C-alpha positions in Angstrom: -39.5 23.1 -10.1 -36.6 24.0 -8.0 -33.9 26.7 -9.1 -30.1 25.9 -9.0 -27.1 27.9 -10.0 -23.7 26.5 -10.8 -20.8 28.9 -10.5 -17.2 28.6 -11.5 -14.4 30.9 -12.6 -13.9 29.8 -16.1 -16.2 28.4 -19.0 -13.6 25.6 -19.6 -14.4 24.1 -16.3 -18.1 24.0 -17.1 -17.2 22.6 -20.6 -14.7 19.8 -19.3 -16.7 18.5 -16.3 -20.3 19.8 -15.8 -22.4 19.9 -19.1 -23.7 16.4 -18.7 -25.0 16.8 -15.3 -26.4 20.3 -16.1 -28.3 18.8 -18.9 -29.6 15.8 -16.8 -30.8 18.3 -14.0 -32.5 20.4 -16.4 -34.4 17.4 -17.8 -35.4 16.5 -14.4 -37.6 19.5 -12.9 -34.8 21.8 -12.3 -34.3 25.4 -13.4 -30.4 25.6 -14.0 -28.2 28.7 -14.4 -24.6 28.7 -14.9 -22.1 31.5 -14.0 -18.6 31.9 -15.0 -16.5 34.2 -17.0 -17.4 35.5 -20.5 -17.6 32.8 -23.3 -18.8 33.1 -27.0 -19.5 29.4 -27.2 -20.7 28.3 -23.8 -24.4 29.1 -24.4 -24.5 27.0 -27.5 -23.0 24.0 -25.6 -25.3 24.4 -22.7 -28.3 24.4 -24.9 -31.6 26.2 -24.7 -32.7 24.7 -21.2 -29.9 26.2 -19.4 -29.3 29.8 -18.9 -25.6 31.2 -19.0 -24.9 34.3 -16.9 -21.5 35.9 -17.8 -19.6 37.2 -14.5 -16.0 37.9 -14.4 -14.4 36.3 -11.3 -10.8 37.1 -11.1 -7.9 34.3 -11.0 -5.3 34.7 -8.2 -5.7 37.0 -5.0 -7.3 40.3 -6.2 -9.2 42.0 -3.4 -10.8 44.5 -5.7 -11.8 42.1 -8.3 -13.3 39.5 -6.0 -15.3 42.5 -4.2 -16.8 43.4 -7.5 -17.7 39.9 -8.2 -19.4 39.5 -4.8 -21.2 42.5 -5.5 -22.6 41.4 -8.8 -23.4 37.8 -7.5 -25.5 39.3 -4.6 -27.6 41.1 -7.1 -28.0 38.0 -9.4 -28.9 35.7 -6.4 -31.3 38.2 -4.9 -33.1 38.6 -8.2 -33.3 34.9 -9.2 -33.9 33.5 -5.7 -32.2 30.2 -6.0 -33.2 27.3 -3.9 -29.6 26.1 -4.1 -26.3 27.4 -5.4 -23.3 25.1 -6.1 -19.9 26.3 -6.5 -16.4 25.0 -7.6 -12.7 26.2 -8.2 -11.4 28.5 -5.3 -12.1 32.1 -6.2 -15.4 31.4 -7.5 -16.4 29.3 -4.5 -15.1 32.0 -2.1 -17.1 34.8 -3.8 -20.2 32.8 -4.3 -20.4 31.4 -0.8 -20.1 35.1 0.7 -22.5 36.2 -1.8 -24.9 33.4 -1.1 -24.8 34.0 2.8 -25.4 37.7 2.4 -28.3 36.9 -0.1 -29.9 34.3 2.4 -29.7 31.5 0.2 -30.4 28.5 2.4 -28.6 25.6 0.4 -24.9 26.6 -0.3 -23.0 23.6 -1.7 -19.3 23.5 -2.3 -18.2 21.1 -4.8 -14.5 20.8 -3.8 -12.5 19.9 -6.7 -9.0 20.1 -4.8 -7.0 22.4 -2.4 -5.0 25.1 -4.5 -3.2 26.2 -1.3 -1.3 23.1 -1.4 0.9 24.3 -4.6 1.7 27.7 -2.6 4.6 28.7 -0.3 4.7 31.1 2.6 2.2 34.0 3.2 0.3 33.3 0.0 -0.3 29.5 1.3 -1.6 30.6 4.7 -4.0 33.2 2.8 -5.3 30.7 0.4 -5.9 28.1 3.1 -7.7 30.7 5.0 -9.9 31.3 2.1 -10.6 27.5 2.0 -11.6 27.3 5.7 -14.0 30.3 5.2 -15.6 28.6 2.1 -16.1 25.6 4.0 -17.2 27.2 7.2 -20.0 29.3 5.2 -21.0 26.3 2.9 -24.0 24.2 4.3 -22.6 21.1 2.6 -19.5 20.0 0.9 -19.0 17.4 -1.9 -15.6 16.2 -2.2 -14.5 15.0 -5.7 -12.5 12.0 -4.2 -12.2 10.1 -0.8 -8.5 10.8 -0.3 -9.1 14.6 -0.7 -12.0 14.4 1.9 -9.4 12.8 4.3 -6.9 15.2 3.6 -9.3 18.0 4.3 -10.3 16.6 7.6 -6.8 16.0 8.6 -5.7 19.6 7.6 -8.7 20.8 9.7 -10.4 22.6 6.7 -13.7 20.9 7.5 -15.1 18.5 10.0 -15.7 14.9 8.8 -19.5 15.0 9.3 -19.9 18.0 6.8 -18.6 16.3 3.7 -19.4 13.5 1.5 -18.3 12.0 -1.9 -20.9 11.4 -4.3 -20.9 7.8 -5.5 -17.2 6.9 -6.2 -16.0 10.6 -6.8 -14.8 12.5 -9.8 -16.5 15.8 -11.1 -18.5 14.4 -13.8 -17.4 10.8 -14.5 -16.7 9.5 -17.8 -19.0 9.8 -20.9 -18.4 6.3 -22.4 -20.1 7.1 -25.6 -17.5 9.8 -26.3 -14.7 7.8 -24.8 -15.5 4.7 -26.8 -13.1 1.7 -26.3 -14.6 0.3 -29.6 -13.0 3.1 -31.4 -9.6 2.6 -29.9 -7.8 0.9 -33.0 -9.3 3.5 -35.5 -8.5 6.6 -33.4 -4.9 5.0 -32.7 -4.3 4.6 -36.3 -5.4 8.1 -37.1 -3.5 10.0 -34.7 -0.2 7.9 -35.1 -0.4 8.4 -38.8 -1.0 12.1 -38.2 2.3 12.4 -36.4 4.3 9.9 -38.1 4.4 7.3 -35.4 4.8 3.7 -36.3 2.0 1.1 -34.9 5.2 -0.7 -33.2 6.4 2.3 -31.3 5.7 2.4 -27.8 4.4 6.0 -26.7 4.1 7.4 -23.3 1.8 10.3 -23.0 0.9 13.3 -20.8 -2.5 15.1 -20.9 -3.1 18.5 -19.3 -1.4 21.7 -18.5 2.3 21.8 -19.3 3.6 23.1 -15.9 5.7 22.1 -13.1 3.1 21.1 -10.7 1.8 18.6 -13.2 5.2 16.7 -12.7 6.4 17.6 -16.4 10.1 18.2 -15.2 9.9 14.6 -13.9 8.5 13.4 -17.1 11.1 15.0 -19.3 14.2 13.8 -17.1 12.9 10.2 -16.7 12.2 10.0 -20.5 15.6 11.2 -21.4 17.2 8.1 -20.0 14.5 5.7 -21.8 15.6 4.3 -25.1 13.2 3.0 -28.0 10.2 5.0 -27.0 8.3 8.1 -27.9 6.6 10.6 -25.8 3.5 12.9 -26.6 2.8 16.0 -24.6 -0.9 16.8 -25.0 -2.0 20.0 -23.8 -1.4 24.0 -23.5 2.0 25.3 -22.6 0.7 27.0 -19.7 3.7 27.9 -17.6 6.8 27.1 -19.4 8.8 29.4 -16.9 8.0 26.8 -14.1 9.9 24.2 -16.0 13.6 23.4 -15.9 15.0 25.5 -18.8 17.6 22.9 -20.1 15.2 20.1 -20.0 12.4 22.0 -21.7 14.7 23.0 -24.4 16.2 19.8 -25.0 12.9 18.3 -25.3 11.7 20.6 -28.0 14.7 19.5 -29.9 14.2 15.7 -29.3 12.6 14.2 -32.3 11.1 11.4 -30.1 8.9 14.2 -28.2 5.8 15.5 -29.6 4.1 18.7 -28.2 0.8 18.9 -29.7 -0.7 21.9 -28.0 -4.5 21.8 -27.0 -6.4 19.2 -28.8 -10.2 18.9 -29.5 -10.5 15.3 -29.6 -8.5 14.1 -26.5 -10.1 10.7 -26.6 -8.4 9.8 -29.9 -4.9 10.8 -28.3 -5.8 8.6 -25.2 -6.3 5.6 -27.6 -3.0 6.6 -29.5 -0.7 6.5 -26.5 0.3 2.9 -24.6 0.7 4.6 -21.1 -0.7 7.7 -19.5 1.6 9.7 -17.2 0.4 11.8 -14.3 3.1 12.3 -11.7 1.4 15.3 -10.5 2.3 17.2 -7.2 -1.3 17.8 -6.3 -4.8 16.8 -7.8 -8.3 17.1 -6.7 -9.0 13.7 -8.5 -7.2 12.9 -11.9 -10.0 12.8 -14.5 -7.4 12.2 -17.2 -6.6 8.8 -15.6 -10.2 7.5 -16.0 -10.7 9.1 -19.4 -7.7 7.2 -20.5 -8.8 4.1 -18.8 -12.2 4.3 -20.6 -10.3 3.9 -24.1 -8.2 0.8 -22.6 -4.9 3.1 -21.7 -3.4 2.4 -18.4 -1.5 4.9 -16.4 1.5 5.7 -14.1 0.4 8.0 -11.2 2.1 9.7 -8.3 1.1 8.6 -4.8 -1.0 11.6 -3.8 -4.5 12.2 -3.0 -6.9 12.2 -5.9 -5.1 9.9 -8.4 -4.9 7.1 -6.1 -8.7 6.9 -6.0 -8.9 6.6 -9.9 -6.9 3.3 -10.3 -6.2 -0.1 -8.7 -2.5 -0.3 -8.0 -0.6 -2.6 -10.0 -3.8 -3.9 -11.9 -4.8 -0.6 -13.8 -1.6 1.6 -13.3 1.6 1.8 -11.6 2.2 4.2 -8.5 5.1 6.2 -8.0 6.4 8.6 -5.3 5.8 12.4 -5.9 8.7 14.1 -7.2 10.8 11.0 -7.6 12.4 11.0 -11.0 14.3 7.5 -10.6 11.0 6.0 -9.4 9.1 7.3 -12.3 11.8 6.2 -14.7 11.8 2.6 -13.0 8.1 2.4 -13.6 8.2 3.6 -17.0 10.7 1.1 -18.0 8.7 -1.6 -16.0 5.4 -1.2 -17.7 6.9 -1.8 -20.9 7.7 -5.4 -19.8 4.4 -6.0 -18.3 1.1 -7.0 -19.9 0.1 -3.4 -20.3 -2.5 -4.3 -22.8 -4.2 -6.4 -20.1 -3.9 -3.4 -17.5 -5.7 -1.2 -20.2 -8.6 -3.7 -20.2 -8.5 -3.9 -16.4 -8.8 0.1 -16.4 -11.7 0.0 -18.9 -13.7 -2.3 -16.7 -12.9 -0.5 -13.4 -14.1 3.0 -15.1 -17.3 1.4 -16.5 -18.2 0.0 -13.1 -17.2 3.1 -11.1 -17.2 6.2 -13.0 -19.9 6.0 -16.0 -21.4 9.5 -16.2 -25.0 8.2 -16.7 -24.7 6.5 -13.4 -23.1 9.4 -11.6 -25.8 11.8 -12.9 -28.5 9.7 -11.3 -26.3 9.8 -7.8 -26.1 13.7 -8.4 -29.8 14.0 -9.1 -30.4 11.9 -5.8 -28.0 14.1 -3.9 -29.7 17.3 -5.0 -32.9 16.2 -4.1 -31.9 15.2 -0.6 -30.5 18.5 0.0 -33.6 20.1 -1.1 -35.8 17.8 1.0 -37.6 16.2 -1.9 -36.7 12.9 -1.0 
């Protein structure tokens, strides 16, 4: 049996994207370990066959914290003698690849979920880009989460084209079609709408994710302020309110048409409750919320950036708008109400089933791991 270790910064990344593939690998002759920061619930979610090792890896640029993490990872890697390590998220990847190189782990696989430096400015941007280049240079292989981000990485000279691939059609973990079950759409729709006193006849836009500037939240709030006879659900943590336009945000909190739900446990039900998903983000690795919404029959409006454009068929499953363009977003939001958005939702479902089913993706992931290890 081959030993593999997945390393990320936060437990929520494992929980959101990786658990199905980790369990699939552990059921197919892999000894699987997971490293991320401390969690009281992760081991239970991983099950008995997967070993969880808590290691604190700092967020942001912390030289002392990262050096401590690298030292700890070296000790773990040398003790466990992994056949392969796979790492995601910027800081965890930078620490893991350095520790892996120093520990003489031969297969160092970078699962690249996006480029954090694109959201930074000035010196900080240069530092983060350098970290990315070093991580890619020291990795023996790179798996990009989307084709458009792979092309961007090559164009930005982060890595060479021949070093990187996209597994199947991309995404981190695909969509669990048993969880995001279209057949339960009407039941879930009624449940959530009743909970928030939303009429069955109300047209509802929805946003799912971190409530922060780089997700396009300012543009959503501004565009929605000019749209009549509709409601808006903002689903997710209020992560960085200070990055939002203060006037816009304060007005939105007092607008009875706008509902802030906070973090929710059963996000699949909320996708079913809304009519259209909004993702006018500034940067994304992929845009998993788009395919999750599509799995329950909800179309989207996305910005024309690497990542989200891989999750849709333009004008068939989603509308595409220019990034940071409020008027463009407003026009698309008004337009989609007059289109057959129900048919777009069905198109989304079929597109997701064909291209992003977790079960199929896991088979490709297993094949990829075996190839890297020389098993097949």
